[in-house]
C-alpha positions in Angstrom: 92.1 -146.7 -156.9 94.9 -144.6 -158.0 97.2 -145.4 -160.8 100.8 -144.3 -160.2 103.7 -143.9 -162.7 107.0 -143.4 -160.9 108.4 -140.0 -161.8 112.0 -139.7 -163.0 114.4 -137.3 -161.3 114.6 -135.3 -164.6 110.8 -134.7 -164.4 111.1 -133.6 -160.8 113.7 -131.0 -161.8 111.6 -129.6 -164.6 108.6 -127.4 -165.1 105.7 -128.2 -167.4 105.2 -126.0 -170.4 102.3 -126.2 -172.7 102.6 -126.5 -176.5 100.6 -123.2 -176.7 103.2 -121.4 -174.6 106.1 -122.8 -176.7 104.4 -121.7 -179.9 103.7 -118.3 -178.5 107.5 -117.9 -178.0 108.0 -118.5 -181.7 105.3 -116.0 -182.5 107.0 -113.3 -180.4 110.6 -114.1 -181.7 111.4 -112.5 -185.1 114.7 -114.4 -185.4 113.5 -118.0 -184.9 110.4 -118.3 -187.1 109.4 -122.0 -186.8 110.2 -125.2 -185.1 112.8 -127.4 -186.9 111.0 -129.8 -189.4 112.2 -132.9 -187.6 110.9 -131.6 -184.2 107.6 -130.6 -185.9 107.0 -134.0 -187.4 108.1 -135.8 -184.2 105.6 -133.8 -182.1 102.8 -134.3 -184.6 103.4 -138.1 -184.7 103.6 -138.4 -180.9 100.3 -136.5 -180.6 98.7 -138.5 -183.3 99.6 -141.7 -181.5 98.2 -140.4 -178.2 95.1 -139.0 -179.9 94.3 -142.3 -181.4 94.6 -143.9 -178.0 92.3 -141.5 -176.3 89.9 -139.9 -178.8 87.1 -142.4 -178.2 87.4 -142.3 -174.4 85.8 -139.8 -172.0 89.2 -138.7 -170.8 90.1 -136.4 -173.7 88.1 -133.2 -173.2 85.9 -132.1 -176.1 87.6 -128.7 -176.2 91.2 -129.9 -175.8 93.9 -128.0 -177.5 97.6 -127.1 -177.5 97.3 -126.0 -173.8 96.6 -129.6 -173.0 99.9 -130.8 -174.5 102.7 -130.5 -172.0 106.4 -130.8 -172.2 108.5 -131.1 -169.1 111.3 -128.6 -169.8 114.5 -129.0 -167.6 115.2 -125.9 -165.5 118.6 -125.6 -167.3 117.0 -125.9 -170.8 118.8 -122.9 -172.1 122.0 -124.9 -171.9 120.5 -128.0 -173.5 118.2 -126.3 -176.0 114.5 -126.8 -176.3 113.6 -130.5 -175.8 110.4 -131.5 -177.6 110.9 -135.2 -177.5 108.3 -136.3 -174.9 105.0 -134.6 -175.1 102.4 -135.5 -172.4 98.7 -135.2 -173.1 96.7 -133.8 -170.2 93.6 -135.9 -169.6 90.6 -135.6 -167.4 89.4 -138.5 -165.3 85.7 -138.3 -164.5 84.0 -140.2 -161.8 81.4 -142.6 -163.0 78.0 -143.0 -161.2 79.6 -145.6 -159.0 82.1 -143.1 -157.7 85.2 -144.8 -159.0 87.7 -143.0 -161.2 89.3 -144.9 -164.0 92.9 -144.5 -165.0 94.9 -145.8 -168.0 98.5 -146.4 -168.7 99.7 -145.1 -172.1 102.2 -146.8 -174.2 104.9 -145.0 -176.2 106.4 -141.7 -175.3 103.2 -139.9 -174.3 102.0 -140.5 -170.7 98.7 -139.2 -169.3 98.8 -136.3 -167.0 95.6 -136.5 -164.9 93.5 -133.6 -164.0 90.9 -134.8 -161.4 87.7 -132.9 -162.4 84.4 -132.6 -160.7 81.9 -135.4 -160.5 80.3 -134.8 -163.9 79.7 -138.3 -165.1 81.0 -139.8 -168.3 81.0 -137.7 -171.5 78.8 -139.0 -174.3 80.6 -140.3 -177.4 78.0 -138.9 -179.8 79.1 -138.2 -183.4 79.0 -134.5 -182.8 81.4 -134.8 -179.9 83.8 -136.9 -181.8 83.8 -134.5 -184.7 84.6 -131.6 -182.3 87.5 -133.6 -180.8 88.8 -134.3 -184.4 88.5 -130.7 -185.3 90.5 -129.7 -182.2 93.2 -132.2 -183.3 93.3 -130.5 -186.7 93.8 -127.1 -185.0 96.7 -128.5 -183.0 98.2 -129.9 -186.1 97.9 -126.5 -187.8 99.5 -124.8 -184.8 102.4 -127.3 -185.0 102.8 -127.0 -188.7 103.0 -123.2 -188.7 104.7 -123.0 -185.2 102.1 -120.4 -184.2 99.3 -120.4 -181.7 95.7 -120.6 -183.1 94.8 -117.0 -182.2 97.8 -115.8 -184.3 96.8 -118.1 -187.2 93.2 -116.8 -187.2 94.4 -113.2 -187.3 96.6 -114.1 -190.3 93.6 -115.2 -192.5 90.6 -113.5 -190.9 90.7 -110.4 -193.1 91.2 -112.4 -196.3 87.9 -114.1 -195.8 84.4 -112.6 -196.4 82.5 -112.0 -193.1 80.2 -115.1 -193.7 83.3 -117.3 -193.8 85.1 -116.0 -190.8 84.6 -119.1 -188.7 87.2 -121.4 -187.2 86.1 -124.1 -189.7 86.7 -121.9 -192.8 89.9 -120.4 -191.4 91.3 -123.9 -190.7 90.5 -125.0 -194.3 92.2 -121.9 -195.7 95.3 -122.3 -193.5 95.6 -126.0 -194.3 96.0 -125.1 -198.0 98.9 -122.7 -197.1 100.7 -125.5 -195.3 101.2 -127.8 -198.3 104.6 -126.5 -199.3 106.0 -126.5 -195.8 104.7 -129.9 -194.5 103.7 -131.8 -197.6 100.4 -133.1 -199.0 100.0 -136.1 -196.5 100.2 -133.8 -193.5 97.6 -131.5 -195.1 95.4 -134.4 -196.0 95.3 -135.6 -192.4 94.3 -132.1 -191.3 91.5 -131.8 -193.8 90.1 -135.3 -192.8 90.0 -134.1 -189.2 88.4 -130.8 -190.2 85.5 -132.8 -191.7 
């Protein structure tokens, strides 16, 4: 069975753009340094709501990131400005042993974009897998907070850390401390809980 959500005309006349691509534009632009705070918080809240819906399902890939967060940008977006109001979370539907794919309808502003993968079975929901998914969510929140892609953020702090601490975990912890003034203590607390 397939699950179908009717597509609006606006989506048909738009192109998907990942959050990673949008943040890379900010990294390359010396004039516009960050997303507006209101947009930043809106995107973070929308993703948190979607993440809470899908983190315990097999549909959210263990290695998901800002490339899996899509915005449908109208072709004439230069006239309208950058619209970051409706992020879509790219999900994977895996076939079960019975050969049937499962689909889900999401509530709120974030709808699932389905990527039909190979017949790999259901992903286990072991604690290590869940921790990796939470860590990936923390990375996306850091990217949103700084308006920079992860590779640029890592380069920012890598040389400040001793070689034994140049891991994604330690870099994420260091970066979260730098985000307190910009995003506030609650935002940073959420990131640190997801880091583990």
